C-alpha positions as CSV (number, residue, x, y, z in Angstrom):
1,M,0.1,0.0,-0.2
2,R,1.2,3.9,-0.7
3,I,-0.3,6.9,-0.6
4,V,-0.8,9.2,-3.6
5,F,-0.3,12.9,-3.5
6,N,-0.2,15.3,-6.3
7,H,3.0,17.4,-5.3
8,N,5.5,15.1,-6.7
9,K,6.2,13.1,-10.0
10,N,3.9,9.9,-9.3
11,N,0.9,12.1,-8.4
12,H,-2.7,10.9,-9.8
13,L,-2.4,11.6,-13.3
14,S,1.0,9.3,-13.6
15,T,-0.3,6.6,-11.5
16,I,-3.6,6.1,-13.4
17,I,-1.7,6.6,-16.7
18,K,0.5,3.5,-15.5
19,E,-2.4,1.5,-14.2
20,I,-4.4,1.8,-17.1
21,N,-1.4,0.7,-19.8
22,T,-1.4,-2.7,-17.5
23,A,-4.9,-3.6,-17.0
24,N,-7.4,-5.4,-19.1
25,S,-10.4,-3.4,-17.2
26,V,-10.9,-0.4,-15.8
27,K,-13.7,0.8,-13.5
28,I,-14.2,4.2,-12.3
29,A,-16.7,6.3,-10.1
30,V,-16.3,9.9,-9.5
31,A,-18.5,12.5,-8.3
32,F,-17.3,15.2,-10.8
33,F,-16.1,14.6,-14.5
34,K,-14.5,17.7,-16.3
35,N,-13.2,17.9,-20.1
36,S,-10.2,19.2,-18.6
37,G,-9.8,15.7,-17.0
38,F,-10.7,13.8,-19.6
39,E,-8.3,15.4,-22.1
40,L,-5.3,14.2,-19.7
41,L,-6.3,10.3,-20.0
42,K,-8.0,10.7,-23.4
43,P,-4.8,9.2,-25.5
44,T,-4.4,6.9,-22.6
45,I,-8.0,5.8,-22.7
46,I,-7.6,5.2,-26.6
47,K,-4.9,3.0,-26.7
48,A,-6.3,0.8,-24.0
49,L,-10.0,0.8,-25.6
50,K,-8.0,-0.4,-29.1
51,R,-6.5,-3.0,-27.2
52,G,-9.4,-4.5,-26.3
53,V,-9.5,-2.9,-22.1
54,G,-12.8,-2.9,-21.0
55,F,-14.2,0.4,-19.4
56,E,-16.8,1.5,-17.4
57,I,-17.1,5.3,-15.8
58,Y,-19.6,6.0,-13.4
59,C,-20.5,10.0,-13.1
60,G,-22.2,11.6,-10.4
61,L,-24.6,14.8,-11.5
62,N,-25.3,16.7,-8.0
63,F,-24.4,20.2,-8.0
64,G,-24.1,20.6,-11.8
65,T,-20.4,20.3,-11.2
66,T,-20.0,17.4,-14.0
67,E,-19.9,19.1,-17.4
68,A,-22.3,17.8,-19.9
69,T,-20.0,18.5,-22.8
70,A,-17.6,16.0,-21.3
71,L,-20.2,13.6,-20.7
72,Q,-21.0,14.1,-24.5
73,N,-17.3,13.5,-25.4
74,V,-16.7,10.3,-23.5
75,L,-19.9,9.0,-25.2
76,N,-19.0,9.9,-28.5
77,L,-15.4,7.9,-28.1
78,F,-17.4,4.9,-26.2
79,K,-20.0,4.6,-29.4
80,Q,-17.1,3.2,-31.2
81,Y,-16.2,0.2,-29.1
82,N,-18.2,-2.7,-27.6
83,N,-16.0,-3.0,-24.3
84,A,-17.0,0.8,-23.2
85,K,-20.0,1.9,-21.0
86,L,-20.5,5.4,-19.6
87,Y,-23.1,5.5,-16.4
88,L,-24.7,8.6,-15.0
89,I,-25.8,8.4,-11.2
90,Y,-29.3,9.3,-10.2
91,T,-29.4,9.8,-6.7
92,K,-32.3,9.9,-4.4
93,P,-33.4,13.3,-3.1
94,N,-30.9,15.1,-0.3
95,Q,-28.2,12.1,-1.4
96,T,-24.8,12.9,-3.0
97,F,-23.1,11.0,-5.0
98,H,-19.4,11.6,-3.7
99,P,-17.0,8.8,-4.5
100,K,-13.7,8.5,-5.9
101,V,-12.8,4.9,-7.0
102,W,-10.3,3.7,-9.7
103,V,-10.5,0.2,-10.2
104,F,-7.5,-1.4,-12.5
105,E,-7.9,-5.4,-13.0
106,T,-5.6,-7.8,-14.5
107,P,-6.2,-11.4,-15.0
108,N,-4.6,-12.3,-11.5
109,N,-4.8,-8.9,-9.5
110,T,-7.1,-5.9,-9.0
111,T,-5.4,-2.2,-7.9
112,I,-7.7,0.3,-6.2
113,L,-7.5,3.7,-6.2
114,S,-9.5,5.6,-3.7
115,G,-9.4,8.9,-1.7
116,S,-10.2,12.4,-2.9
117,A,-9.1,12.3,-6.9
118,N,-11.9,13.2,-9.2
119,F,-12.0,13.3,-13.1
120,T,-10.4,17.0,-13.4
121,S,-7.5,18.3,-14.5
122,G,-7.3,19.7,-10.6
123,G,-8.0,16.2,-9.1
124,L,-5.5,14.4,-11.5
125,D,-2.7,17.0,-11.3
126,K,-3.2,20.3,-9.9
127,N,-4.9,20.0,-6.5
128,F,-3.7,19.1,-2.8
129,E,-5.4,15.5,-3.5
130,C,-4.8,12.4,-1.4
131,S,-5.5,8.7,-2.4
132,I,-4.2,5.4,-1.3
133,I,-3.7,2.9,-3.7
134,N,-3.1,-0.9,-3.1
135,T,-2.9,-4.5,-5.2
136,F,-4.9,-7.9,-4.4
137,S,-5.2,-10.7,-5.2
138,N,-8.7,-10.8,-7.5
139,E,-9.5,-13.4,-4.9
140,D,-9.8,-11.0,-1.9
141,V,-12.5,-9.5,-0.2
142,Q,-11.6,-6.1,-0.9
143,V,-11.9,-6.6,-4.7
144,K,-14.8,-8.8,-4.7
145,D,-16.7,-5.8,-2.3
146,T,-15.6,-3.1,-4.7
147,L,-16.6,-4.9,-7.6
148,S,-20.0,-5.6,-5.9
149,Y,-20.4,-2.0,-5.1
150,F,-20.4,-1.5,-8.6
151,E,-22.8,-4.0,-9.4
152,D,-24.9,-3.1,-6.7
153,L,-25.1,0.7,-8.6
154,K,-26.4,-1.1,-11.4
155,I,-29.4,-3.4,-9.8
156,K,-30.5,-0.4,-7.7
157,K,-31.0,1.4,-10.5
158,F,-28.9,4.3,-9.6
159,A,-26.4,4.2,-12.5
160,R,-28.1,4.2,-16.0
161,I,-26.7,3.7,-19.0
162,A,-26.0,7.2,-20.7
163,D,-27.2,8.5,-23.9
164,S,-27.5,11.9,-25.8
165,L,-31.0,12.6,-24.4
166,M,-30.0,11.9,-20.9
167,I,-27.1,14.5,-21.4
168,A,-29.1,16.7,-22.4
169,Q,-31.7,16.8,-20.1
170,Y,-28.7,17.0,-17.1
171,S,-27.6,20.0,-19.4
172,T,-30.4,21.7,-18.5
173,Y,-30.4,21.1,-14.6
174,Q,-26.2,21.9,-15.3
175,K,-27.3,25.4,-16.3
176,A,-29.9,25.9,-13.4
177,E,-27.5,24.8,-11.0
178,Y,-24.8,27.2,-11.9
179,E,-27.9,30.0,-11.9
180,K,-28.9,29.1,-8.6
181,Q,-25.0,29.0,-7.2
182,K,-25.0,32.6,-8.9
183,G,-28.1,33.7,-7.3
184,I,-29.3,34.3,-10.6
185,K,-31.9,31.7,-9.7
186,A,-33.2,30.6,-6.3
187,T,-33.7,26.6,-7.0
188,A,-32.7,24.2,-9.8
189,P,-34.5,20.8,-10.8
190,T,-33.4,17.7,-10.0
191,P,-31.6,15.8,-12.9
192,E,-34.2,13.7,-14.1
193,E,-34.5,11.3,-17.7
194,I,-37.0,12.0,-20.2
195,N,-38.1,8.4,-21.2
196,Y,-40.5,7.9,-24.4
197,D,-42.5,4.9,-25.7
198,F,-39.8,3.5,-28.0
199,N,-41.6,0.6,-28.9
200,K,-44.7,2.0,-30.2
201,L,-42.8,4.1,-32.6
202,K,-40.7,0.8,-33.8
203,K,-44.4,-0.6,-34.8
204,W,-45.0,2.6,-36.7
205,H,-41.7,2.1,-38.4
206,D,-42.3,-1.4,-39.2
207,K,-45.6,-0.5,-40.6
208,L,-44.7,2.8,-42.7
209,K,-41.2,2.0,-43.8
210,H,-41.9,1.5,-47.5
211,S,-43.8,4.1,-48.1
212,Y,-42.2,7.0,-45.9
213,E,-38.9,6.2,-47.0
214,E,-40.1,6.5,-51.0
215,Y,-41.1,10.0,-50.2
216,N,-38.3,10.7,-48.4
217,K,-36.1,10.2,-51.5
218,E,-38.4,12.9,-53.2
219,R,-38.2,15.2,-50.4
220,K,-34.6,15.0,-49.7
221,L,-34.1,16.3,-53.6
222,L,-36.7,18.9,-52.4
223,Y,-34.3,20.3,-49.5
224,R,-31.2,20.5,-51.6
225,K,-33.0,22.9,-53.9
226,A,-34.1,24.6,-50.8
227,S,-30.5,25.0,-49.8
228,K,-29.7,26.6,-53.0
229,V,-32.7,29.0,-52.9
230,L,-31.7,29.7,-49.2
231,D,-27.9,30.8,-50.6
232,E,-29.3,33.0,-52.9
233,I,-31.2,35.0,-50.2
234,A,-28.5,35.1,-47.9
235,I,-26.3,36.9,-50.4
236,G,-28.3,39.9,-50.0
237,S,-28.6,41.2,-53.6
238,L,-32.3,40.2,-54.3
239,T,-34.4,42.8,-55.6
240,D,-37.8,42.9,-53.9
241,K,-39.4,41.0,-56.9
242,E,-36.6,38.3,-57.2
243,F,-36.9,37.9,-53.0
244,K,-40.8,37.1,-53.6
245,I,-40.0,34.7,-56.1
246,Q,-37.0,32.9,-54.3
247,Y,-39.0,32.7,-50.9
248,E,-42.6,31.4,-52.8
249,K,-40.5,28.8,-54.0
250,L,-39.6,27.8,-50.4
251,V,-43.2,28.1,-49.3
252,G,-45.3,27.9,-52.1
253,S,-47.6,29.8,-54.0
254,P,-50.4,29.0,-56.7
255,G,-49.2,27.1,-59.2
256,V,-45.8,26.6,-57.4
257,T,-45.1,23.6,-55.2
258,P,-43.4,24.5,-51.9
259,L,-40.0,23.0,-51.3
260,W,-40.5,22.8,-47.6
261,K,-43.3,20.6,-46.5
262,S,-44.4,22.4,-43.2
263,G,-48.0,23.3,-43.3
264,S,-49.8,26.5,-43.5
265,I,-45.9,28.3,-43.8
266,D,-47.0,30.6,-46.7
267,R,-50.2,32.2,-44.8
268,H,-48.2,35.3,-43.9
269,K,-45.6,35.5,-46.7
270,G,-47.1,39.2,-47.5
271,D,-45.6,40.3,-44.3
272,V,-42.0,38.1,-44.9
273,F,-41.7,40.2,-48.2
274,K,-41.8,43.3,-46.5
275,N,-39.3,42.1,-44.3
276,K,-36.5,41.3,-47.0
277,T,-33.4,42.8,-45.1
278,S,-34.5,41.1,-41.8
279,F,-35.5,37.7,-43.5
280,T,-32.0,37.9,-45.5
281,K,-30.1,38.6,-41.9
282,L,-31.8,35.5,-40.3
283,V,-30.7,32.9,-43.2
284,K,-27.3,34.7,-43.3
285,F,-27.0,34.4,-39.6
286,I,-28.1,30.4,-39.6
287,R,-26.0,30.0,-42.6
288,E,-23.0,30.8,-41.0
289,N,-23.5,29.0,-37.5
290,K,-24.9,25.9,-39.2
291,N,-22.4,23.8,-37.1
292,T,-23.0,25.4,-33.6
293,D,-24.7,24.2,-30.6
294,A,-28.7,23.7,-31.3
295,S,-29.7,25.6,-28.1
296,F,-27.3,28.4,-29.0
297,L,-28.3,28.6,-32.7
298,F,-32.3,28.6,-31.9
299,E,-32.5,31.1,-29.4
300,K,-30.4,33.5,-31.7
301,S,-32.4,32.8,-34.6
302,I,-35.7,33.5,-32.7
303,K,-34.5,36.9,-31.3
304,I,-34.1,37.9,-35.2
305,A,-37.2,36.0,-36.3
306,N,-39.5,37.9,-33.7
307,K,-38.7,40.8,-35.8
308,I,-39.9,39.4,-38.7
309,N,-44.4,39.4,-39.2
310,G,-44.8,35.7,-40.3
311,V,-41.5,34.1,-39.1
312,G,-42.1,31.6,-36.3
313,P,-40.3,28.7,-35.1
314,N,-41.3,26.6,-37.9
315,I,-39.9,28.7,-40.3
316,V,-36.6,29.2,-38.3
317,C,-36.1,25.5,-37.9
318,E,-36.7,24.7,-41.6
319,I,-33.7,26.6,-42.4
320,M,-31.8,25.3,-39.7
321,M,-32.7,21.7,-40.8
322,T,-32.1,22.5,-44.7
323,Y,-28.6,23.7,-43.6
324,N,-27.9,20.7,-41.2
325,P,-30.5,17.9,-40.9
326,I,-28.0,16.1,-39.1
327,E,-27.8,18.2,-36.2
328,F,-31.3,20.1,-36.3
329,A,-34.9,18.9,-36.2
330,N,-38.0,20.6,-37.7
331,I,-40.5,21.5,-35.0
332,N,-44.2,22.1,-35.5
333,K,-47.7,20.7,-34.9
334,N,-46.9,17.5,-36.6
335,P,-43.8,16.0,-34.9
336,I,-44.7,17.9,-31.8
337,T,-48.3,15.8,-31.8
338,V,-46.5,12.4,-32.2
339,L,-43.7,12.6,-29.4
340,I,-46.9,13.6,-27.0
341,N,-49.4,11.3,-28.2
342,E,-47.5,8.1,-29.5
343,A,-44.3,8.5,-27.9
344,K,-45.6,9.9,-24.8
345,V,-42.9,12.1,-24.1
346,N,-43.4,14.9,-21.6
347,I,-42.6,18.1,-23.9
348,K,-44.2,22.0,-24.4
349,K,-47.0,21.6,-27.0
350,D,-46.1,24.8,-28.8
351,S,-43.7,25.7,-30.5
352,K,-43.5,29.3,-29.8
353,S,-43.0,28.7,-25.9
354,Y,-39.5,26.6,-26.5
355,N,-36.1,28.1,-25.3
356,G,-33.2,27.1,-26.6
357,E,-32.3,24.4,-24.3
358,D,-35.9,23.4,-24.7
359,Y,-35.0,23.0,-28.6
360,K,-31.7,21.1,-27.8
361,T,-33.7,18.3,-25.6
362,Y,-36.3,18.2,-28.3
363,C,-33.7,17.4,-31.4
364,N,-31.7,15.2,-28.4
365,I,-35.0,13.1,-28.5
366,I,-35.3,12.9,-32.2
367,K,-31.6,12.3,-32.1
368,D,-31.9,9.1,-29.8
369,I,-35.2,7.8,-32.0
370,R,-33.1,8.3,-35.1
371,Q,-30.2,6.2,-33.8
372,K,-32.6,3.6,-32.6
373,L,-34.4,3.1,-35.7
374,R,-31.4,3.4,-38.0
375,L,-32.8,6.5,-39.8
376,E,-30.3,8.9,-42.0
377,D,-31.1,12.2,-40.7
378,M,-33.6,14.8,-39.2
379,L,-35.2,15.1,-42.4
380,Q,-36.2,11.2,-42.7
381,V,-37.4,11.2,-39.1
382,D,-39.8,14.3,-40.0
383,T,-41.0,12.4,-43.1
384,F,-41.6,9.6,-40.6
385,F,-43.6,11.7,-38.2
386,N,-45.7,13.5,-40.8
387,E,-46.9,9.7,-42.0
388,I,-47.7,8.8,-38.7
389,Y,-49.8,12.2,-37.9
390,Q,-51.4,12.3,-40.9
391,I,-52.9,9.0,-39.8
392,I,-53.9,10.2,-36.1
393,K,-54.6,13.6,-36.8
394,E,-58.5,12.5,-37.4
395,K,-58.7,10.5,-34.3
396,I,-57.2,13.2,-32.1
397,K,-59.7,15.9,-33.0
398,K,-62.3,13.2,-32.0
């Protein structure tokens, strides 16, 4: 047994790297997980994953200190390997998940490091941290008790396998907790999972697959044309007459089939014609920021759209989805109705009430569904949802 400090060469970082390099399985339970710590160990973890080392990381969510972006980064990495899992810990009210346990298994021995070091740059390298490290035979009670601790977290459902949807929901909690600590808000919500009825969506998918996939091929071509139209608008050199022609290509007019398929988006096009400059600014902003965070882009775009009569979240998200159908989902009555009525998701019914974080969570719900159904992009999910909506809308009206 020895004691590990951070003020000498054999600090937590160097010790953990050494142990990962010789382990065939690694389990980590920490209260706080940050990008600063992940970046320090990422190269070592990647090398270990490539040689088949199993990884399980259990992260606490209390106080919003764990970074949602760090969780998403490690999840993106772990998705590439069958031997790696990320778990989020959901405690009961008034409980805190606070361990710092690092376990390195080999065929004959297991090394356990436990003390004060979180998965952060401070915990691994900079802070005054202290831990005890010891190596045991795999048959020793200390090893069996420690491994049982991890299994117990799963059995009692404190530990749940992470996905992007859960991380998005935690991100909302993290932001609220930060505001609470800064005195901006008095309270923060408890981090919760958003669940939905995937089995029902799967049944719809199996039933409608052939019909909506054929329609989606046509729709994909239309949205490619829409992207070129938006590019023309974004340049900002169109005359009023040219702008009117280009905009009607998107939303439709008598004798012109719309490239976009959201319902009733042509209703207030007369108002949009009067706001050519502001609409051009909106399109240009979305095009220039099409690879940014969903929450940021939606919130900033809505602020611009609020100055344009006739432009709401549905048109904003049509532009966003046209430019980046991998990241951004369309938002209107049809998909929202399907999610609430068929998938039993607890989300806001009116897209006009959505803020940036609401939209980001909405996108992550749809991303999760897209991945599970193996759909190509958000456009294909939107086509799928529209097919369902056309079937259920009469039933809903009754």
